[in-house]
C-alpha positions in Angstrom: 45.5 -73.0 4.7 47.7 -70.7 2.6 47.5 -73.0 -0.5 43.7 -73.0 -0.3 43.7 -69.2 -0.1 46.1 -69.0 -3.1 43.9 -71.4 -5.0 40.8 -69.2 -4.3 42.7 -66.1 -5.4 43.7 -67.8 -8.6 40.2 -68.9 -9.4 38.8 -65.3 -8.9 40.9 -63.6 -11.6 38.6 -61.8 -14.1 39.1 -61.3 -17.9 40.1 -57.8 -18.9 37.7 -57.7 -21.9 34.6 -59.7 -21.0 34.9 -59.6 -17.1 34.4 -63.3 -16.9 36.0 -64.9 -13.7 38.3 -67.9 -14.3 41.5 -69.4 -13.0 44.7 -67.6 -13.5 46.3 -70.3 -15.4 43.6 -70.3 -18.0 43.7 -66.6 -18.5 46.2 -66.4 -21.4 44.4 -69.1 -23.4 41.1 -67.4 -22.8 42.5 -64.1 -24.0 43.6 -65.8 -27.3 40.0 -67.0 -28.0 37.9 -64.4 -26.2 35.3 -62.8 -28.5 35.4 -59.4 -26.6 39.1 -58.8 -27.5 39.4 -55.7 -29.6 41.2 -56.2 -33.0 42.0 -53.7 -35.7 40.1 -54.1 -39.0 42.3 -56.1 -41.4 41.3 -53.7 -44.2 43.0 -50.9 -42.3 39.8 -48.7 -42.0 41.0 -47.5 -38.6 38.2 -49.2 -36.6 38.8 -51.6 -33.6 36.0 -54.2 -33.4 35.4 -57.0 -30.9 36.6 -60.3 -32.3 33.1 -61.8 -32.4 31.8 -58.9 -34.5 34.7 -58.9 -37.0 32.7 -60.7 -39.7 29.8 -58.4 -39.4 32.2 -55.4 -39.7 33.9 -56.8 -42.7 30.5 -57.0 -44.5 29.9 -53.3 -43.9 33.6 -52.1 -44.1 33.8 -49.3 -46.6 37.4 -50.0 -47.6 36.7 -53.6 -48.3 33.7 -52.8 -50.4 35.6 -50.1 -52.3 38.5 -52.6 -53.0 36.1 -55.3 -54.3 34.2 -52.9 -56.5 37.5 -51.7 -57.9 38.8 -55.3 -58.5 35.7 -56.9 -59.9 32.2 -55.9 -61.0 29.4 -57.0 -58.8 26.8 -59.3 -60.3 23.3 -58.1 -59.3 22.2 -61.7 -59.3 24.7 -62.6 -56.8 23.0 -63.7 -53.5 25.7 -62.4 -51.3 25.3 -58.9 -52.8 21.5 -59.1 -52.3 22.0 -60.0 -48.6 24.4 -57.1 -48.2 21.9 -54.7 -50.0 19.1 -56.0 -47.8 21.1 -55.6 -44.6 22.0 -52.1 -45.7 18.4 -51.3 -46.5 17.3 -52.7 -43.1 19.9 -50.5 -41.4 18.7 -47.5 -43.4 15.1 -48.3 -42.6 15.9 -48.6 -38.9 17.8 -45.3 -39.1 14.8 -43.7 -40.9 12.4 -45.0 -38.3 14.6 -43.8 -35.5 14.9 -40.4 -37.3 11.1 -40.3 -37.7 10.6 -41.1 -34.0 13.1 -38.4 -33.1 11.3 -36.0 -35.4 8.0 -36.8 -33.8 9.5 -36.4 -30.3 11.1 -33.1 -31.3 7.8 -31.8 -32.8 6.0 -32.8 -29.6 8.6 -31.0 -27.5 8.5 -28.0 -29.8 4.7 -27.9 -29.6 4.9 -28.1 -25.8 7.6 -25.4 -25.8 5.4 -23.2 -28.0 2.4 -23.6 -25.7 4.6 -22.8 -22.7 6.0 -19.8 -24.5 2.5 -18.7 -25.5 1.4 -18.9 -21.9 4.4 -17.0 -20.8 3.6 -14.3 -23.3 0.1 -14.1 -21.9 1.4 -13.9 -18.4 3.8 -11.1 -19.5 0.9 -9.2 -21.2 -1.1 -9.5 -18.0 1.8 -8.3 -15.9 2.3 -5.4 -18.3 -1.4 -4.5 -18.0 -1.2 -4.8 -14.2 1.9 -2.6 -14.1 0.3 0.0 -16.2 -2.8 0.0 -14.1 -0.7 0.2 -10.9 1.2 3.1 -12.3 -2.0 4.9 -13.1 -3.4 4.2 -9.7 -0.2 5.5 -8.1 -0.5 8.7 -10.1 -4.0 9.1 -8.9 -2.9 8.4 -5.4 -0.2 11.0 -5.7 -2.7 13.6 -6.9 -5.0 12.8 -4.0 -2.1 12.8 -1.6 -1.1 16.3 -2.8 -4.6 17.5 -2.3 -4.7 16.1 1.2 -1.4 17.6 2.0 -2.6 21.0 0.9 -5.8 20.6 3.0 -3.6 19.5 5.9 -1.4 22.6 5.5 -4.5 24.9 5.5 -5.8 23.1 8.6 -2.4 23.6 10.3 -2.5 27.3 9.6 -6.1 27.5 10.9 -5.1 25.6 14.1 -2.2 28.0 14.6 -4.4 31.0 14.3 -6.9 29.3 16.7 -4.2 28.6 19.3 -3.0 32.2 19.1 -6.6 33.4 19.8 -7.1 30.8 22.6 -3.9 31.9 24.3 -4.9 35.5 24.1 -8.2 34.6 25.8 -6.3 32.6 28.4 -4.1 35.6 29.2 -7.2 37.8 29.6 -8.7 35.2 31.9 -5.5 35.1 33.9 -5.6 38.8 34.4 -9.2 38.6 35.5 -8.2 35.8 37.9 -5.4 38.0 39.3 -7.9 40.8 40.0 -10.2 38.3 41.6 -7.4 37.1 43.8 -6.7 40.6 44.9 -10.3 41.2 45.8 -10.4 37.9 47.6 -7.3 38.9 49.6 -8.9 42.2 50.6 -12.1 40.3 51.7 -10.0 37.9 53.8 -8.1 40.8 55.4 -11.4 42.5 56.2 -12.8 39.3 57.6 -9.7 38.8 59.7 -10.1 42.3 61.2 -13.8 41.6 62.0 -12.9 38.3 63.7 -10.2 40.0 65.8 -12.7 42.7 66.8 -15.3 40.1 67.8 -12.6 38.2 69.8 -11.7 41.4 71.7 -15.4 42.1 72.4 -15.8 38.5 73.6 -12.9 38.9 76.0 -14.3 42.1 77.5 -17.7 40.4 77.8 -16.2 37.4 79.7 -14.3 39.8 82.0 -17.4 41.7 82.8 -19.4 38.5 83.4 -16.7 37.2 85.8 -16.7 40.5 87.7 -20.5 40.4 87.9 -20.6 36.8 89.2 -18.0 37.6 91.9 -20.0 40.7 93.0 -23.2 38.6 93.3 -21.4 36.0 95.4 -20.0 38.6 97.8 -23.5 40.2 98.1 -25.0 36.8 99.0 -22.3 36.2 101.6 -23.0 39.6 103.1 -26.7 39.0 103.1 -26.3 35.6 104.9 -24.0 37.3 107.5 -26.6 40.0 108.1 -29.4 37.5 108.5 -27.4 35.6 111.1 -26.8 38.7 113.1 -30.5 39.7 112.8 -31.6 36.3 114.0 -29.3 36.3 117.0 -30.3 39.8 118.1 -34.1 39.8 117.5 -35.1 36.2 118.0 -35.3 35.6 121.7 -37.9 32.9 121.6 -36.6 29.6 120.7 -39.5 28.8 118.4 -39.1 31.9 116.5 -35.4 31.2 116.4 -36.1 27.7 115.1 -38.5 28.9 112.5 -36.2 31.7 111.5 -33.4 29.2 111.5 -35.4 26.9 109.2 -36.2 29.8 107.0 -32.6 30.8 107.1 -31.6 27.2 106.1 -34.1 27.2 103.3 -32.8 30.6 102.1 -29.2 29.3 102.4 -30.2 26.2 100.4 -31.9 28.3 97.8 -28.9 30.6 97.6 -26.7 27.6 97.4 -28.8 26.3 94.5 -28.6 29.7 92.9 -24.8 29.8 93.4 -24.4 26.2 92.0 -26.6 27.1 89.0 -24.5 30.3 88.6 -21.3 28.2 88.8 -22.7 25.8 86.2 -23.6 28.6 83.8 -20.1 30.1 84.3 -18.5 26.8 83.6 -20.6 26.4 80.5 -19.7 29.9 79.5 -16.0 29.1 80.1 -16.3 26.0 77.8 -18.0 28.1 75.2 -15.2 30.7 75.5 -12.6 27.9 75.1 -14.5 26.6 72.0 -14.7 30.1 70.6 -10.9 30.6 71.2 -10.1 27.3 69.5 -12.4 28.2 66.5 -10.9 31.6 66.3 -7.3 30.1 66.3 -8.4 27.7 63.5 -9.9 30.5 61.6 -6.8 32.5 62.0 -4.6 29.7 60.8 -6.9 29.2 57.8 -6.8 32.9 57.0 -3.0 32.9 57.4 -2.7 30.0 55.0 -5.0 31.7 52.4 -3.0 34.9 52.8 0.3 33.0 52.3 -1.0 31.1 49.2 -2.4 34.3 47.6 0.8 36.2 48.5 3.0 33.4 47.1 1.0 33.4 43.8 1.2 37.2 43.6 4.9 37.1 44.4 5.5 34.4 41.7 3.6 36.5 39.2 5.5 39.6 40.2 8.8 37.7 40.2 8.2 36.4 36.7 7.2 39.8 35.5 10.1 41.4 37.3 12.5 38.7 35.9 11.2 39.2 32.4 11.7 42.9 32.7 15.0 42.7 34.4 16.4 40.2 31.9 15.7 42.7 29.1 17.5 45.5 31.1 20.7 43.5 31.7 23.8 45.6 31.3 26.8 44.6 29.3 27.4 43.9 25.6 25.0 41.7 23.6 26.2 38.9 21.2 25.2 40.2 17.8 26.4 37.3 15.6 23.5 34.8 16.3 25.8 32.7 18.6 25.7 32.4 22.4 27.6 30.2 24.8 25.4 30.0 27.9 27.0 28.9 31.2 24.6 27.6 33.9 26.1 27.6 37.4 24.6 25.8 40.5 22.8 23.2 38.3 21.6 21.0 41.2 20.2 24.0 43.2 18.3 25.3 40.1 17.0 21.8 39.4 15.7 21.5 42.9 14.0 24.9 42.6 12.4 23.8 39.3 11.1 20.7 41.0 9.5 22.8 43.8 7.9 25.6 41.8 8.3 24.8 38.1 10.2 28.0 37.6 12.1 28.5 34.3 15.6 30.0 33.9 16.6 32.4 31.2 19.7 32.9 29.2 21.4 36.3 28.6 20.0 38.5 25.8 21.6 38.2 22.3 20.9 39.2 18.7 20.8 37.1 15.6 22.7 39.7 13.7 23.6 43.4 13.9 20.4 45.4 14.6 18.4 42.1 14.5 15.9 40.4 16.6 16.3 40.4 20.4 16.4 36.8 21.6 16.9 34.7 24.7 16.5 31.0 25.7 13.9 29.9 28.2 14.7 26.6 29.9 12.6 24.3 32.1 15.0 22.0 33.9 12.3 19.8 35.3 10.1 19.9 32.2 6.4 21.0 31.9 3.1 19.2 31.4 3.3 15.6 30.5 7.1 15.7 30.2 7.5 16.9 33.9 10.2 15.1 35.9 11.4 13.4 32.7 12.9 16.0 30.2 14.7 19.3 30.1 12.6 21.5 27.8 13.8 24.7 26.1 12.4 27.3 23.8 13.9 30.3 21.9 11.9 33.4 22.6 11.8 36.7 20.7 11.7 39.7 23.0 10.9 43.4 22.4 14.0 45.1 21.0 15.1 48.6 19.9 15.1 47.8 16.2 11.7 45.9 16.0 10.0 48.6 13.8 12.7 48.1 11.1 12.4 44.2 11.0 10.2 41.8 9.2 7.3 40.4 11.1 6.2 37.8 11.9 9.7 36.4 12.3 10.6 32.7 12.3 14.1 31.7 13.3 15.6 28.2 13.7 18.4 27.6 16.2 20.8 24.8 16.8 21.2 24.2 20.5 24.2 22.1 21.5 24.5 20.6 25.0 28.3 20.5 25.7 30.0 17.4 27.1 32.9 18.7 29.1 34.7 15.4 29.3 34.2 14.1 25.7 33.2 16.6 23.0 32.2 13.7 20.7 29.1 13.2 22.9 27.8 16.8 22.4 24.0 16.7 22.0 22.5 18.7 19.1 18.9 19.8 19.1 16.9 21.9 16.6 14.5 24.5 18.1 12.2 27.1 16.4 11.7 30.5 17.9 8.5 31.5 19.6 6.5 33.7 17.1 5.6 37.2 18.1 3.7 39.6 15.8 4.9 43.2 15.2 1.9 44.8 16.9 2.0 42.4 19.9 2.4 44.5 23.0 2.6 41.5 25.4 5.8 40.9 27.2 5.3 37.2 27.1 4.7 35.7 23.6 2.7 32.5 23.0 4.7 29.4 23.8 2.6 27.1 21.6 3.7 28.7 18.3 7.3 27.6 18.9 8.9 24.2 18.8 10.3 23.0 22.0 13.7 21.2 22.6 13.6 18.0 24.6 16.6 16.5 26.5 15.8 13.4 28.6 17.0 13.3 32.2 18.4 9.8 31.5 20.8 11.2 29.0 22.1 13.7 31.6 22.5 10.9 34.1 24.3 8.6 31.6 27.0 11.1 30.8 28.5 13.0 33.7 30.3 15.5 31.5 27.1 17.4 30.8 26.8 18.6 34.5 30.5 18.4 35.5 31.4 20.5 38.6 27.7 21.5 38.9 28.0 23.5 35.7 26.1 23.1 32.3 27.0 24.7 29.0 24.6 25.4 26.1 25.8 26.7 22.7 23.0 28.4 20.7 23.4 29.2 16.9 20.6 31.0 15.2 19.8 31.0 11.5 17.1 32.9 9.5 14.3 30.7 8.1 11.8 33.3 7.0 12.4 37.0 6.4 9.0 38.2 5.0 5.3 37.4 5.0 5.4 36.4 1.3 7.7 33.4 2.1 6.1 30.2 3.5 7.3 28.8 6.8 10.1 26.2 6.4 9.6 24.7 9.9 6.9 22.1 10.3 
């Protein structure tokens, strides 16, 4: 078994030059005669040629030709020389044909490259034209956009003026509504007095009717008793007595009917009296509710006016550097009050600078309008001050309001708010709210970080900066 495997291995040895498989024992002899073995040129030209091509190389070897030409002169009639010349010519012709083919191929590739280059130049020209057109179009669009922005700015100014006018009208309508409420309250009070008077008259009437009915009943009883005595004394005859007795029975029945009818009427009158009492009680309750509602509305209006006036008369030094640190105690209680009656809270009065505008912060803890029950909304208000005649009007101020996190100052919440505009000749105590920019703080943010309302206390830091100081300067707050 091993000898067979060794024999197989010996038979599968390849030649190193021609890759022919043969037995290992024949390999040295095969190498001696193999035509693919590389041998150096005998004329020492430096070329290694396979053994089978050595004669062809010797014919074209440059050193051999140079040696022979130097040793002897070539006879042009020699056939060997002719064969060499022909072989050289055929090689040159083949090289020339190959060069021609290569030239044609190169010219074709050059023409193709030129066409591709020409197309790319056309594409580049088209792209250049497109970019120029797009740049011109963008310039036009920029011009139209500037025009639209100018128109939009004019429309915003008009809208602001219209909103100011509309809020003036609304305030006038509110005053008219307040006067109407006062008149309505007076009418309800008068109507309540009339109802109380009617009720007292009804009570007296019922008392008189009950006295009258009792008197009639006693008179009837007395009449029956008198008739009985008269019959006993005067009627001696039995027939007369029977007739009189029958008459007396009829009279008694008639009087009984009259008394039953009288009791029926009195019972109906009692039912009517009860119904009137119930209706009067319901009317009294309705009147009391109306009086409470009207008095609560009047009290809220008076409280708001009183609060606005009292806040301006607070004693103590004002902050005159445009900075206020506002501490809000009993946050939960004030939030519950805001949820019940939507009442705002107000910060202490402060000034943006020495002898500057009189300012304060108005804060709706439960929000207003569509942001109710979702956001804390604040607004910087300009109040009447001592130095208003010396200041520029209308004034526009921008304030940075910082909600302090008492546990982690890195979580302080910054908001930008614009002051509520008030004209110089505006005599109203409450300026328009719509001309200012509100500050929005979501309730979810307050719930996420407990440091904002730690120990039921909230801190706001307000820093005011001038944005516009004269009418000639445009507003910088959008």
